[in-house]
N, C-alpha and C positions, 0 to 999 in steps of 0.2 A: 546102509550097514558097512558096504566097502569104505567108506567116505571117514566114517568115524574109526574104523581100525585102522586107516592107514595114519591118521592122527593120533591114534595112541600108541602106535608102533613107535611114530617119530619121537612121542613124549620119551619114550622107555629109552629110544638111542640118544638122545638128549642128555639123558640123566647120566647114561653108561659114560659120556664123552666129559659132561663135565665134573664128574665125581673124582677123578686122578686128578685135577687141576686145584682142587680145594684138599685135598689131604696134603700137601704139603705145607701150606698154609697153616692148618694147624698144626701141625708137626712143630716148624720152626714157631709159631706162636706160644704155643704150651711149652716148648724148651725155655723162649724167654722170660716167659713168665716165671719158670720153677727156678731157671738161673738169679733173676731179681730177687725172688722170694728166700734165695740161700745166702742169699749175699756173693754171688757169682757175677761175672758179668755177661749179662745179656747181648754183648756188642753183636757176638759174628751171627747168634738168631735172626738179631732185627737188620741187619746187612743182608742175610739171604733174603727175609722179606722186601726188602728194599731194592733188592735186584728183579725180584717176580714181580713187583709193584711197577719197575721201569724195564720190563720187558710186557707187560699186560698192558699199558696204557697205549703205545702206539698199534697194537695189534686188537685192541678192544673194537675201535669202531671199524675194521674191516671185517671181522667177526658178525659183528651187528646188522652191517650191511648186506654181509651173505644171509645172514637169517631172514631179514625181510624180504632180499630176493626169494628165497627159496620159500619164506611164507605166504609170499602174495602169489606163488606159480599154481 
C-alpha cells in the first residue's frame, strides 16, 4: 500500500512541475494563431516559441536521464 501511495504522490508532483512549463506554449501559440487570423504579424509570438524550443532541446536529455535515474531507484 505504501509503495503505490508513493508512486501516486510522485505522479501528482510531476504534473505540478510540468504544468507551468506548458502554459507559456499555450499562451504564445494562441497569440500567434490570433495574430495570423486577424491579419497581424505572428512573428513575435513565434520567436518566443522558438526561444523556448532552443532552451528545451539541450535540457530535455538531462531531465530524461534524471527521471530514469529516479524511477529506477
